[in-house]
N, CA, C and O atoms as CSV, one atom per row, in Angstrom:
chain,resi,resn,atom,element,x,y,z
A,1,MET,N,N,-27.721,-8.782,21.007
A,1,MET,CA,C,-27.167,-9.183,19.724
A,1,MET,C,C,-27.599,-8.217,18.615
A,1,MET,O,O,-26.793,-7.824,17.772
A,2,LYS,N,N,-28.869,-7.844,18.631
A,2,LYS,CA,C,-29.396,-6.924,17.629
A,2,LYS,C,C,-28.658,-5.583,17.684
A,2,LYS,O,O,-28.322,-5.011,16.647
A,3,TYR,N,N,-28.407,-5.081,18.914
A,3,TYR,CA,C,-27.725,-3.794,19.058
A,3,TYR,C,C,-26.270,-3.874,18.632
A,3,TYR,O,O,-25.725,-2.912,18.090
A,4,LEU,N,N,-25.642,-5.007,18.871
A,4,LEU,CA,C,-24.260,-5.206,18.441
A,4,LEU,C,C,-24.169,-5.160,16.920
A,4,LEU,O,O,-23.259,-4.542,16.366
A,5,LEU,N,N,-25.109,-5.811,16.249
A,5,LEU,CA,C,-25.131,-5.823,14.791
A,5,LEU,C,C,-25.366,-4.420,14.233
A,5,LEU,O,O,-24.705,-4.020,13.275
A,6,ILE,N,N,-26.287,-3.681,14.813
A,6,ILE,CA,C,-26.569,-2.311,14.368
A,6,ILE,C,C,-25.342,-1.429,14.573
A,6,ILE,O,O,-25.000,-0.632,13.699
A,7,THR,N,N,-24.680,-1.563,15.716
A,7,THR,CA,C,-23.475,-0.781,15.994
A,7,THR,C,C,-22.375,-1.105,15.001
A,7,THR,O,O,-21.707,-0.201,14.499
A,8,LEU,N,N,-22.180,-2.372,14.713
A,8,LEU,CA,C,-21.153,-2.804,13.769
A,8,LEU,C,C,-21.441,-2.266,12.362
A,8,LEU,O,O,-20.539,-1.760,11.694
A,9,LEU,N,N,-22.681,-2.373,11.919
A,9,LEU,CA,C,-23.048,-1.870,10.595
A,9,LEU,C,C,-22.882,-0.356,10.505
A,9,LEU,O,O,-22.448,0.162,9.477
A,10,THR,N,N,-23.223,0.344,11.566
A,10,THR,CA,C,-23.039,1.796,11.589
A,10,THR,C,C,-21.567,2.152,11.480
A,10,THR,O,O,-21.201,3.052,10.724
A,11,PHE,N,N,-20.715,1.453,12.229
A,11,PHE,CA,C,-19.279,1.701,12.187
A,11,PHE,C,C,-18.723,1.437,10.797
A,11,PHE,O,O,-17.940,2.236,10.284
A,12,LEU,N,N,-19.109,0.349,10.194
A,12,LEU,CA,C,-18.603,0.017,8.863
A,12,LEU,C,C,-19.051,1.035,7.831
A,12,LEU,O,O,-18.282,1.387,6.937
A,13,SER,N,N,-20.273,1.508,7.939
A,13,SER,CA,C,-20.755,2.491,6.961
A,13,SER,C,C,-20.047,3.826,7.123
A,13,SER,O,O,-19.904,4.558,6.143
A,14,LEU,N,N,-19.603,4.165,8.312
A,14,LEU,CA,C,-18.883,5.415,8.519
A,14,LEU,C,C,-17.476,5.349,7.938
A,14,LEU,O,O,-16.895,6.384,7.614
A,15,ASN,N,N,-16.929,4.164,7.801
A,15,ASN,CA,C,-15.563,4.011,7.330
A,15,ASN,C,C,-15.481,3.619,5.865
A,15,ASN,O,O,-14.425,3.182,5.408
A,16,THR,N,N,-16.546,3.759,5.132
A,16,THR,CA,C,-16.536,3.472,3.705
A,16,THR,C,C,-16.888,4.745,2.954
A,16,THR,O,O,-17.922,5.366,3.201
A,17,ILE,N,N,-16.019,5.116,2.043
A,17,ILE,CA,C,-16.264,6.293,1.226
A,17,ILE,C,C,-17.013,5.837,-0.014
A,17,ILE,O,O,-16.677,4.808,-0.601
A,18,THR,N,N,-17.993,6.571,-0.405
A,18,THR,CA,C,-18.731,6.181,-1.602
A,18,THR,C,C,-17.901,6.465,-2.839
A,18,THR,O,O,-16.966,7.265,-2.801
A,19,ALA,N,N,-18.243,5.815,-3.922
A,19,ALA,CA,C,-17.499,5.955,-5.175
A,19,ALA,C,C,-17.515,7.387,-5.686
A,19,ALA,O,O,-16.633,7.781,-6.449
A,20,SER,N,N,-18.504,8.167,-5.275
A,20,SER,CA,C,-18.579,9.539,-5.760
A,20,SER,C,C,-17.598,10.461,-5.032
A,20,SER,O,O,-17.332,11.568,-5.502
A,21,GLU,N,N,-17.064,10.026,-3.905
A,21,GLU,CA,C,-16.121,10.864,-3.179
A,21,GLU,C,C,-14.743,10.795,-3.813
A,21,GLU,O,O,-14.471,9.920,-4.635
A,22,GLU,N,N,-13.897,11.696,-3.438
A,22,GLU,CA,C,-12.608,11.857,-4.082
A,22,GLU,C,C,-11.616,10.761,-3.718
A,22,GLU,O,O,-11.584,10.249,-2.599
A,23,ILE,N,N,-10.813,10.431,-4.713
A,23,ILE,CA,C,-9.667,9.565,-4.506
A,23,ILE,C,C,-8.442,10.475,-4.532
A,23,ILE,O,O,-8.533,11.600,-5.022
A,24,PRO,N,N,-7.302,10.021,-4.019
A,24,PRO,CA,C,-6.115,10.874,-4.050
A,24,PRO,C,C,-5.843,11.396,-5.466
A,24,PRO,O,O,-5.995,10.669,-6.448
A,25,GLU,N,N,-5.447,12.647,-5.550
A,25,GLU,CA,C,-5.287,13.316,-6.841
A,25,GLU,C,C,-4.293,12.598,-7.752
A,25,GLU,O,O,-4.524,12.499,-8.958
A,26,PHE,N,N,-3.198,12.099,-7.195
A,26,PHE,CA,C,-2.212,11.455,-8.058
A,26,PHE,C,C,-2.765,10.207,-8.737
A,26,PHE,O,O,-2.317,9.846,-9.825
A,27,LEU,N,N,-3.739,9.543,-8.103
A,27,LEU,CA,C,-4.384,8.394,-8.750
A,27,LEU,C,C,-5.206,8.864,-9.946
A,27,LEU,O,O,-5.125,8.283,-11.029
A,28,SER,N,N,-5.993,9.912,-9.747
A,28,SER,CA,C,-6.803,10.455,-10.848
A,28,SER,C,C,-5.931,10.916,-12.005
A,28,SER,O,O,-6.249,10.667,-13.168
A,29,VAL,N,N,-4.827,11.591,-11.685
A,29,VAL,CA,C,-3.916,12.070,-12.722
A,29,VAL,C,C,-3.390,10.889,-13.538
A,29,VAL,O,O,-3.373,10.943,-14.768
A,30,GLY,N,N,-2.964,9.829,-12.861
A,30,GLY,CA,C,-2.465,8.648,-13.556
A,30,GLY,C,C,-3.514,7.983,-14.419
A,30,GLY,O,O,-3.221,7.569,-15.541
A,31,LEU,N,N,-4.739,7.873,-13.913
A,31,LEU,CA,C,-5.814,7.239,-14.677
A,31,LEU,C,C,-6.180,8.058,-15.913
A,31,LEU,O,O,-6.398,7.499,-16.988
A,32,GLU,N,N,-6.246,9.373,-15.762
A,32,GLU,CA,C,-6.534,10.235,-16.916
A,32,GLU,C,C,-5.409,10.145,-17.941
A,32,GLU,O,O,-5.665,10.154,-19.145
A,33,LEU,N,N,-4.182,10.060,-17.477
A,33,LEU,CA,C,-3.030,9.924,-18.371
A,33,LEU,C,C,-3.107,8.604,-19.140
A,33,LEU,O,O,-2.782,8.553,-20.326
A,34,ALA,N,N,-3.534,7.546,-18.466
A,34,ALA,CA,C,-3.683,6.242,-19.116
A,34,ALA,C,C,-4.682,6.316,-20.264
A,34,ALA,O,O,-4.441,5.766,-21.339
A,35,ILE,N,N,-5.792,6.987,-20.039
A,35,ILE,CA,C,-6.816,7.124,-21.079
A,35,ILE,C,C,-6.299,8.009,-22.215
A,35,ILE,O,O,-6.480,7.693,-23.391
A,36,GLU,N,N,-5.663,9.103,-21.856
A,36,GLU,CA,C,-5.139,10.032,-22.861
A,36,GLU,C,C,-4.072,9.370,-23.750
A,36,GLU,O,O,-4.063,9.566,-24.965
A,37,LYS,N,N,-3.183,8.593,-23.137
A,37,LYS,CA,C,-2.071,7.989,-23.892
A,37,LYS,C,C,-2.393,6.598,-24.433
A,37,LYS,O,O,-1.624,6.045,-25.219
A,38,GLY,N,N,-3.526,6.031,-24.018
A,38,GLY,CA,C,-3.964,4.770,-24.591
A,38,GLY,C,C,-3.413,3.515,-23.958
A,38,GLY,O,O,-3.436,2.451,-24.577
A,39,SER,N,N,-2.911,3.613,-22.721
A,39,SER,CA,C,-2.427,2.419,-22.024
A,39,SER,C,C,-2.426,2.655,-20.521
A,39,SER,O,O,-1.968,3.691,-20.040
A,40,PHE,N,N,-2.945,1.678,-19.791
A,40,PHE,CA,C,-2.953,1.759,-18.339
A,40,PHE,C,C,-1.525,1.821,-17.798
A,40,PHE,O,O,-1.293,2.384,-16.727
A,41,ALA,N,N,-0.574,1.251,-18.526
A,41,ALA,CA,C,0.824,1.276,-18.097
A,41,ALA,C,C,1.339,2.707,-17.950
A,41,ALA,O,O,2.318,2.939,-17.240
A,42,GLU,N,N,0.698,3.659,-18.605
A,42,GLU,CA,C,1.096,5.065,-18.505
A,42,GLU,C,C,0.771,5.658,-17.133
A,42,GLU,O,O,1.353,6.671,-16.745
A,43,ALA,N,N,-0.146,5.040,-16.401
A,43,ALA,CA,C,-0.481,5.524,-15.059
A,43,ALA,C,C,0.619,5.200,-14.056
A,43,ALA,O,O,0.835,5.940,-13.096
A,44,LEU,N,N,1.306,4.095,-14.285
A,44,LEU,CA,C,2.278,3.621,-13.295
A,44,LEU,C,C,3.391,4.621,-12.996
A,44,LEU,O,O,3.672,4.855,-11.821
A,45,PRO,N,N,4.045,5.228,-13.999
A,45,PRO,CA,C,5.104,6.183,-13.653
A,45,PRO,C,C,4.604,7.344,-12.788
A,45,PRO,O,O,5.302,7.773,-11.869
A,46,ALA,N,N,3.408,7.852,-13.071
A,46,ALA,CA,C,2.859,8.944,-12.268
A,46,ALA,C,C,2.640,8.488,-10.825
A,46,ALA,O,O,2.904,9.239,-9.887
A,47,TRP,N,N,2.162,7.263,-10.653
A,47,TRP,CA,C,1.934,6.746,-9.310
A,47,TRP,C,C,3.245,6.489,-8.583
A,47,TRP,O,O,3.378,6.803,-7.400
A,48,TYR,N,N,4.208,5.920,-9.291
A,48,TYR,CA,C,5.503,5.643,-8.671
A,48,TYR,C,C,6.215,6.933,-8.292
A,48,TYR,O,O,6.840,7.006,-7.233
A,49,ASP,N,N,6.127,7.949,-9.143
A,49,ASP,CA,C,6.783,9.225,-8.846
A,49,ASP,C,C,6.211,9.874,-7.590
A,49,ASP,O,O,6.932,10.579,-6.883
A,50,ALA,N,N,4.950,9.655,-7.303
A,50,ALA,CA,C,4.300,10.227,-6.123
A,50,ALA,C,C,4.515,9.380,-4.867
A,50,ALA,O,O,4.086,9.758,-3.777
A,51,SER,N,N,5.179,8.238,-5.023
A,51,SER,CA,C,5.291,7.272,-3.923
A,51,SER,C,C,6.746,6.858,-3.713
A,51,SER,O,O,7.244,5.978,-4.414
A,52,PRO,N,N,7.425,7.481,-2.761
A,52,PRO,CA,C,8.850,7.213,-2.575
A,52,PRO,C,C,9.193,5.756,-2.231
A,52,PRO,O,O,10.313,5.314,-2.483
A,53,ASP,N,N,8.251,5.016,-1.665
A,53,ASP,CA,C,8.531,3.620,-1.302
A,53,ASP,C,C,8.540,2.678,-2.504
A,53,ASP,O,O,9.072,1.571,-2.419
A,54,LEU,N,N,7.956,3.109,-3.625
A,54,LEU,CA,C,7.912,2.256,-4.811
A,54,LEU,C,C,9.094,2.580,-5.715
A,54,LEU,O,O,9.408,3.745,-5.961
A,55,THR,N,N,9.739,1.529,-6.204
A,55,THR,CA,C,10.862,1.733,-7.117
A,55,THR,C,C,10.545,1.087,-8.462
A,55,THR,O,O,9.831,0.087,-8.536
A,56,LYS,N,N,11.084,1.672,-9.508
A,56,LYS,CA,C,10.833,1.175,-10.861
A,56,LYS,C,C,11.807,0.049,-11.185
A,56,LYS,O,O,12.627,0.157,-12.097
A,57,GLY,N,N,11.698,-1.021,-10.427
A,57,GLY,CA,C,12.570,-2.169,-10.616
A,57,GLY,C,C,11.919,-3.256,-11.447
A,57,GLY,O,O,11.143,-2.977,-12.361
A,58,GLU,N,N,12.242,-4.492,-11.120
A,58,GLU,CA,C,11.784,-5.648,-11.884
A,58,GLU,C,C,10.264,-5.813,-11.834
A,58,GLU,O,O,9.646,-6.134,-12.850
A,59,LYS,N,N,9.654,-5.596,-10.665
A,59,LYS,CA,C,8.188,-5.711,-10.552
A,59,LYS,C,C,7.505,-4.686,-11.448
A,59,LYS,O,O,6.518,-5.000,-12.113
A,60,PHE,N,N,8.019,-3.483,-11.468
A,60,PHE,CA,C,7.467,-2.428,-12.319
A,60,PHE,C,C,7.503,-2.862,-13.781
A,60,PHE,O,O,6.501,-2.746,-14.487
A,61,LYS,N,N,8.647,-3.358,-14.237
A,61,LYS,CA,C,8.797,-3.792,-15.628
A,61,LYS,C,C,7.848,-4.932,-15.966
A,61,LYS,O,O,7.251,-4.947,-17.043
A,62,LYS,N,N,7.707,-5.895,-15.041
A,62,LYS,CA,C,6.807,-7.032,-15.277
A,62,LYS,C,C,5.354,-6.570,-15.356
A,62,LYS,O,O,4.585,-7.062,-16.182
A,63,ASN,N,N,4.986,-5.634,-14.505
A,63,ASN,CA,C,3.614,-5.113,-14.539
A,63,ASN,C,C,3.329,-4.374,-15.842
A,63,ASN,O,O,2.260,-4.541,-16.429
A,64,VAL,N,N,4.271,-3.566,-16.292
A,64,VAL,CA,C,4.090,-2.847,-17.560
A,64,VAL,C,C,3.956,-3.848,-18.703
A,64,VAL,O,O,3.094,-3.685,-19.566
A,65,GLU,N,N,4.801,-4.886,-18.722
A,65,GLU,CA,C,4.727,-5.911,-19.771
A,65,GLU,C,C,3.403,-6.664,-19.724
A,65,GLU,O,O,2.781,-6.898,-20.760
A,66,GLY,N,N,2.970,-7.044,-18.520
A,66,GLY,CA,C,1.710,-7.770,-18.376
A,66,GLY,C,C,0.510,-6.950,-18.805
A,66,GLY,O,O,-0.384,-7.455,-19.483
A,67,ILE,N,N,0.490,-5.692,-18.412
A,67,ILE,CA,C,-0.602,-4.801,-18.797
A,67,ILE,C,C,-0.619,-4.615,-20.308
A,67,ILE,O,O,-1.676,-4.690,-20.934
A,68,SER,N,N,0.549,-4.372,-20.891
A,68,SER,CA,C,0.632,-4.158,-22.343
A,68,SER,C,C,0.172,-5.390,-23.119
A,68,SER,O,O,-0.511,-5.266,-24.136
A,69,LYS,N,N,0.540,-6.559,-22.649
A,69,LYS,CA,C,0.136,-7.809,-23.305
A,69,LYS,C,C,-1.383,-7.966,-23.268
A,69,LYS,O,O,-1.996,-8.309,-24.278
A,70,TYR,N,N,-1.983,-7.719,-22.121
A,70,TYR,CA,C,-3.432,-7.857,-21.996
A,70,TYR,C,C,-4.151,-6.791,-22.836
A,70,TYR,O,O,-5.185,-7.068,-23.442
A,71,GLU,N,N,-3.600,-5.578,-22.868
A,71,GLU,CA,C,-4.236,-4.515,-23.633
A,71,GLU,C,C,-4.200,-4.776,-25.138
A,71,GLU,O,O,-5.040,-4.257,-25.872
A,72,ARG,N,N,-3.254,-5.560,-25.597
A,72,ARG,CA,C,-3.253,-5.916,-27.025
A,72,ARG,C,C,-4.485,-6.759,-27.359
A,72,ARG,O,O,-4.917,-6.788,-28.512
A,73,LYS,N,N,-5.049,-7.440,-26.370
A,73,LYS,CA,C,-6.250,-8.257,-26.574
A,73,LYS,C,C,-7.537,-7.441,-26.430
A,73,LYS,O,O,-8.500,-7.674,-27.160
A,74,ILE,N,N,-7.559,-6.496,-25.503
A,74,ILE,CA,C,-8.815,-5.799,-25.202
A,74,ILE,C,C,-8.838,-4.341,-25.663
A,74,ILE,O,O,-9.838,-3.648,-25.475
A,75,GLY,N,N,-7.769,-3.885,-26.249
A,75,GLY,CA,C,-7.740,-2.524,-26.770
A,75,GLY,C,C,-7.344,-1.483,-25.742
A,75,GLY,O,O,-6.938,-1.801,-24.625
A,76,LYS,N,N,-7.471,-0.254,-26.145
A,76,LYS,CA,C,-7.059,0.883,-25.319
A,76,LYS,C,C,-8.072,1.159,-24.214
A,76,LYS,O,O,-9.254,0.851,-24.358
A,77,PRO,N,N,-7.604,1.743,-23.106
A,77,PRO,CA,C,-8.556,2.158,-22.074
A,77,PRO,C,C,-9.394,3.330,-22.561
A,77,PRO,O,O,-8.877,4.255,-23.188
A,78,VAL,N,N,-10.683,3.286,-22.272
A,78,VAL,CA,C,-11.584,4.363,-22.688
A,78,VAL,C,C,-12.150,5.133,-21.493
A,78,VAL,O,O,-12.535,6.295,-21.626
A,79,SER,N,N,-12.197,4.494,-20.344
A,79,SER,CA,C,-12.681,5.174,-19.145
A,79,SER,C,C,-12.361,4.314,-17.931
A,79,SER,O,O,-11.915,3.173,-18.051
A,80,PHE,N,N,-12.598,4.885,-16.777
A,80,PHE,CA,C,-12.462,4.127,-15.539
A,80,PHE,C,C,-13.626,4.483,-14.629
A,80,PHE,O,O,-14.248,5.537,-14.762
A,81,GLU,N,N,-13.895,3.594,-13.721
A,81,GLU,CA,C,-14.961,3.832,-12.749
A,81,GLU,C,C,-14.454,3.452,-11.371
A,81,GLU,O,O,-13.947,2.349,-11.170
A,82,VAL,N,N,-14.593,4.362,-10.431
A,82,VAL,CA,C,-14.247,4.060,-9.043
A,82,VAL,C,C,-15.406,3.254,-8.473
A,82,VAL,O,O,-16.517,3.763,-8.324
A,83,LEU,N,N,-15.136,2.003,-8.158
A,83,LEU,CA,C,-16.177,1.126,-7.624
A,83,LEU,C,C,-16.438,1.405,-6.153
A,83,LEU,O,O,-17.552,1.228,-5.660
A,84,GLY,N,N,-15.402,1.840,-5.465
A,84,GLY,CA,C,-15.556,2.146,-4.050
A,84,GLY,C,C,-14.227,2.455,-3.416
A,84,GLY,O,O,-13.165,2.166,-3.967
A,85,VAL,N,N,-14.309,3.054,-2.239
A,85,VAL,CA,C,-13.121,3.386,-1.472
A,85,VAL,C,C,-13.395,3.031,-0.020
A,85,VAL,O,O,-14.363,3.504,0.575
A,86,ASP,N,N,-12.546,2.206,0.534
A,86,ASP,CA,C,-12.631,1.892,1.963
A,86,ASP,C,C,-11.588,2.725,2.690
A,86,ASP,O,O,-10.466,2.889,2.213
A,87,SER,N,N,-11.963,3.240,3.830
A,87,SER,CA,C,-11.036,4.035,4.622
A,87,SER,C,C,-11.109,3.561,6.073
A,87,SER,O,O,-11.810,4.159,6.889
A,88,PRO,N,N,-10.382,2.482,6.393
A,88,PRO,CA,C,-10.460,1.940,7.750
A,88,PRO,C,C,-9.937,2.893,8.815
A,88,PRO,O,O,-10.378,2.848,9.963
A,89,ILE,N,N,-8.986,3.765,8.433
A,89,ILE,CA,C,-8.511,4.847,9.284
A,89,ILE,C,C,-8.341,6.071,8.377
A,89,ILE,O,O,-8.198,5.911,7.165
A,90,PRO,N,N,-8.353,7.279,8.929
A,90,PRO,CA,C,-8.288,8.470,8.068
A,90,PRO,C,C,-7.060,8.526,7.162
A,90,PRO,O,O,-7.119,9.124,6.088
A,91,GLU,N,N,-5.962,7.921,7.571
A,91,GLU,CA,C,-4.727,7.990,6.788
A,91,GLU,C,C,-4.612,6.900,5.731
A,91,GLU,O,O,-3.605,6.839,5.026
A,92,LEU,N,N,-5.604,6.049,5.604
A,92,LEU,CA,C,-5.511,4.901,4.695
A,92,LEU,C,C,-6.738,4.831,3.793
A,92,LEU,O,O,-7.870,4.960,4.258
A,93,GLN,N,N,-6.500,4.624,2.497
A,93,GLN,CA,C,-7.596,4.382,1.557
A,93,GLN,C,C,-7.268,3.144,0.731
A,93,GLN,O,O,-6.149,2.971,0.248
A,94,VAL,N,N,-8.267,2.298,0.587
A,94,VAL,CA,C,-8.186,1.173,-0.333
A,94,VAL,C,C,-9.166,1.500,-1.448
A,94,VAL,O,O,-10.376,1.554,-1.231
A,95,VAL,N,N,-8.629,1.718,-2.645
A,95,VAL,CA,C,-9.417,2.193,-3.775
A,95,VAL,C,C,-9.614,1.046,-4.759
A,95,VAL,O,O,-8.656,0.369,-5.132
A,96,TYR,N,N,-10.861,0.831,-5.178
A,96,TYR,CA,C,-11.194,-0.222,-6.131
A,96,TYR,C,C,-11.676,0.432,-7.423
A,96,TYR,O,O,-12.606,1.239,-7.413
A,97,ILE,N,N,-11.034,0.076,-8.534
A,97,ILE,CA,C,-11.318,0.720,-9.814
A,97,ILE,C,C,-11.572,-0.328,-10.892
A,97,ILE,O,O,-10.921,-1.372,-10.921
A,98,ALA,N,N,-12.525,-0.039,-11.779
A,98,ALA,CA,C,-12.714,-0.828,-12.996
A,98,ALA,C,C,-12.130,-0.008,-14.143
A,98,ALA,O,O,-12.547,1.126,-14.379
A,99,MET,N,N,-11.170,-0.581,-14.848
A,99,MET,CA,C,-10.603,0.053,-16.045
A,99,MET,C,C,-11.355,-0.501,-17.241
A,99,MET,O,O,-11.283,-1.695,-17.529
A,100,LYS,N,N,-12.073,0.364,-17.934
A,100,LYS,CA,C,-12.868,-0.057,-19.079
A,100,LYS,C,C,-12.063,0.170,-20.364
A,100,LYS,O,O,-11.515,1.250,-20.589
A,101,HIS,N,N,-12.006,-0.863,-21.191
A,101,HIS,CA,C,-11.257,-0.815,-22.448
A,101,HIS,C,C,-12.210,-0.968,-23.625
A,101,HIS,O,O,-13.415,-1.141,-23.440
A,102,GLU,N,N,-11.669,-0.905,-24.822
A,102,GLU,CA,C,-12.499,-0.993,-26.022
A,102,GLU,C,C,-13.309,-2.283,-26.083
A,102,GLU,O,O,-14.454,-2.269,-26.533
A,103,SER,N,N,-12.738,-3.388,-25.641
A,103,SER,CA,C,-13.486,-4.656,-25.706
A,103,SER,C,C,-13.274,-5.517,-24.470
A,103,SER,O,O,-13.168,-6.739,-24.572
A,104,GLY,N,N,-13.212,-4.896,-23.325
A,104,GLY,CA,C,-13.041,-5.650,-22.081
A,104,GLY,C,C,-12.739,-4.715,-20.928
A,104,GLY,O,O,-12.801,-3.493,-21.064
A,105,ALA,N,N,-12.412,-5.306,-19.796
A,105,ALA,CA,C,-12.102,-4.518,-18.605
A,105,ALA,C,C,-11.223,-5.340,-17.685
A,105,ALA,O,O,-11.136,-6.562,-17.805
A,106,TYR,N,N,-10.577,-4.652,-16.772
A,106,TYR,CA,C,-9.930,-5.335,-15.657
A,106,TYR,C,C,-10.068,-4.449,-14.437
A,106,TYR,O,O,-10.536,-3.313,-14.518
A,107,PHE,N,N,-9.654,-4.987,-13.317
A,107,PHE,CA,C,-9.956,-4.380,-12.037
A,107,PHE,C,C,-8.666,-4.129,-11.274
A,107,PHE,O,O,-7.716,-4.908,-11.348
A,108,VAL,N,N,-8.654,-3.012,-10.531
A,108,VAL,CA,C,-7.448,-2.576,-9.843
A,108,VAL,C,C,-7.787,-2.279,-8.385
A,108,VAL,O,O,-8.804,-1.657,-8.078
A,109,LYS,N,N,-6.914,-2.737,-7.501
A,109,LYS,CA,C,-7.003,-2.431,-6.075
A,109,LYS,C,C,-5.747,-1.652,-5.713
A,109,LYS,O,O,-4.634,-2.121,-5.947
A,110,LEU,N,N,-5.922,-0.461,-5.141
A,110,LEU,CA,C,-4.807,0.412,-4.795
A,110,LEU,C,C,-4.866,0.746,-3.310
A,110,LEU,O,O,-5.913,1.154,-2.805
A,111,ILE,N,N,-3.766,0.579,-2.620
A,111,ILE,CA,C,-3.696,0.895,-1.197
A,111,ILE,C,C,-2.847,2.150,-1.045
A,111,ILE,O,O,-1.662,2.163,-1.380
A,112,CYS,N,N,-3.477,3.207,-0.531
A,112,CYS,CA,C,-2.818,4.506,-0.402
A,112,CYS,C,C,-2.741,4.899,1.070
A,112,CYS,O,O,-3.644,4.610,1.855
A,113,PHE,N,N,-1.647,5.560,1.426
A,113,PHE,CA,C,-1.444,6.038,2.795
A,113,PHE,C,C,-1.106,7.520,2.748
A,113,PHE,O,O,-0.309,7.962,1.921
A,114,ARG,N,N,-1.723,8.281,3.646
A,114,ARG,CA,C,-1.439,9.716,3.718
A,114,ARG,C,C,-0.332,9.945,4.745
A,114,ARG,O,O,-0.482,9.655,5.932
A,115,ASN,N,N,0.774,10.472,4.250
A,115,ASN,CA,C,1.943,10.727,5.071
A,115,ASN,C,C,2.242,12.225,5.002
A,115,ASN,O,O,2.581,12.742,3.937
A,116,ASN,N,N,2.118,12.921,6.132
A,116,ASN,CA,C,2.340,14.380,6.160
A,116,ASN,C,C,1.485,15.104,5.120
A,116,ASN,O,O,1.981,15.962,4.390
A,117,ASN,N,N,0.216,14.758,5.059
A,117,ASN,CA,C,-0.764,15.358,4.137
A,117,ASN,C,C,-0.519,15.057,2.664
A,117,ASN,O,O,-1.154,15.672,1.807
A,118,ASN,N,N,0.370,14.143,2.348
A,118,ASN,CA,C,0.594,13.712,0.973
A,118,ASN,C,C,0.211,12.244,0.841
A,118,ASN,O,O,0.682,11.402,1.604
A,119,TRP,N,N,-0.641,11.944,-0.126
A,119,TRP,CA,C,-1.027,10.567,-0.376
A,119,TRP,C,C,0.072,9.857,-1.165
A,119,TRP,O,O,0.653,10.424,-2.090
A,120,GLU,N,N,0.348,8.609,-0.787
A,120,GLU,CA,C,1.331,7.784,-1.469
A,120,GLU,C,C,0.718,6.424,-1.755
A,120,GLU,O,O,-0.090,5.922,-0.974
A,121,LEU,N,N,1.096,5.843,-2.854
A,121,LEU,CA,C,0.670,4.488,-3.186
A,121,LEU,C,C,1.616,3.518,-2.498
A,121,LEU,O,O,2.833,3.601,-2.667
A,122,LYS,N,N,1.057,2.601,-1.725
A,122,LYS,CA,C,1.871,1.613,-1.029
A,122,LYS,C,C,1.880,0.272,-1.761
A,122,LYS,O,O,2.906,-0.407,-1.814
A,123,GLN,N,N,0.732,-0.105,-2.324
A,123,GLN,CA,C,0.608,-1.374,-3.045
A,123,GLN,C,C,-0.494,-1.248,-4.074
A,123,GLN,O,O,-1.383,-0.405,-3.952
A,124,TYR,N,N,-0.427,-2.098,-5.095
A,124,TYR,CA,C,-1.527,-2.199,-6.044
A,124,TYR,C,C,-1.537,-3.603,-6.621
A,124,TYR,O,O,-0.519,-4.292,-6.671
A,125,ARG,N,N,-2.713,-3.997,-7.050
A,125,ARG,CA,C,-2.904,-5.279,-7.736
A,125,ARG,C,C,-3.932,-5.050,-8.815
A,125,ARG,O,O,-4.814,-4.201,-8.685
A,126,TYR,N,N,-3.811,-5.813,-9.876
A,126,TYR,CA,C,-4.824,-5.775,-10.921
A,126,TYR,C,C,-5.138,-7.204,-11.329
A,126,TYR,O,O,-4.299,-8.097,-11.214
A,127,ALA,N,N,-6.360,-7.406,-11.806
A,127,ALA,CA,C,-6.800,-8.741,-12.198
A,127,ALA,C,C,-7.939,-8.622,-13.199
A,127,ALA,O,O,-8.699,-7.653,-13.188
A,128,THR,N,N,-8.043,-9.624,-14.063
A,128,THR,CA,C,-9.163,-9.657,-15.000
A,128,THR,C,C,-10.412,-10.217,-14.341
A,128,THR,O,O,-11.526,-9.970,-14.801
A,129,ASP,N,N,-10.232,-10.955,-13.286
A,129,ASP,CA,C,-11.350,-11.538,-12.539
A,129,ASP,C,C,-11.603,-10.672,-11.306
A,129,ASP,O,O,-10.777,-10.648,-10.394
A,130,PRO,N,N,-12.722,-9.965,-11.264
A,130,PRO,CA,C,-12.958,-9.051,-10.141
A,130,PRO,C,C,-13.042,-9.763,-8.794
A,130,PRO,O,O,-12.751,-9.154,-7.765
A,131,THR,N,N,-13.430,-11.031,-8.775
A,131,THR,CA,C,-13.543,-11.733,-7.497
A,131,THR,C,C,-12.194,-11.954,-6.831
A,131,THR,O,O,-12.135,-12.313,-5.655
A,132,LYS,N,N,-11.114,-11.744,-7.568
A,132,LYS,CA,C,-9.767,-11.915,-7.003
A,132,LYS,C,C,-9.357,-10.735,-6.128
A,132,LYS,O,O,-8.548,-10.896,-5.214
A,133,ILE,N,N,-9.912,-9.538,-6.398
A,133,ILE,CA,C,-9.447,-8.365,-5.629
A,133,ILE,C,C,-10.553,-7.420,-5.154
A,133,ILE,O,O,-10.298,-6.563,-4.309
A,134,ILE,N,N,-11.772,-7.555,-5.675
A,134,ILE,CA,C,-12.862,-6.661,-5.301
A,134,ILE,C,C,-13.744,-7.362,-4.282
A,134,ILE,O,O,-14.187,-8.483,-4.532
A,135,PRO,N,N,-14.017,-6.729,-3.126
A,135,PRO,CA,C,-14.893,-7.357,-2.129
A,135,PRO,C,C,-16.308,-7.595,-2.687
A,135,PRO,O,O,-16.792,-6.840,-3.531
A,136,ASP,N,N,-16.938,-8.630,-2.208
A,136,ASP,CA,C,-18.299,-8.974,-2.655
A,136,ASP,C,C,-19.284,-7.833,-2.428
A,136,ASP,O,O,-20.271,-7.723,-3.155
A,137,SER,N,N,-19.038,-6.990,-1.444
A,137,SER,CA,C,-19.980,-5.909,-1.137
A,137,SER,C,C,-20.078,-4.861,-2.249
A,137,SER,O,O,-20.984,-4.028,-2.229
A,138,TYR,N,N,-19.158,-4.893,-3.215
A,138,TYR,CA,C,-19.207,-3.929,-4.322
A,138,TYR,C,C,-19.957,-4.463,-5.535
A,138,TYR,O,O,-20.032,-3.783,-6.558
A,139,TYR,N,N,-20.507,-5.652,-5.443
A,139,TYR,CA,C,-21.263,-6.204,-6.567
A,139,TYR,C,C,-22.723,-5.859,-6.442
A,139,TYR,O,O,-23.523,-6.239,-7.298
């Protein structure tokens, strides 16, 4: 039992990228754009443009509206912090980010897949309550 636990912990640690390691470039570009332009909603077009499976339809519009509404309460984004990156397989990254604003923060979970050496965003979620999308191991 002891050896099984050690093996499992070793495997899990090999498949977790630390926050200091790189996230896909298009994510960084979008996050920097959000800070530069003063709204997290500015990151979405950059992410969607890099991801052919995502379309700027009704969900996109609702997300932009929801983000803008919340940002009117907490102010502009001032920085972001990569809380962690899980990589269960080499072609997949689950990126956890804290978006820091003038008077608050919210949390983002991004699922990226590498297709032909190009990273694409497959899904994302954001929440004001980190327990809704951030694993307990990042606390």
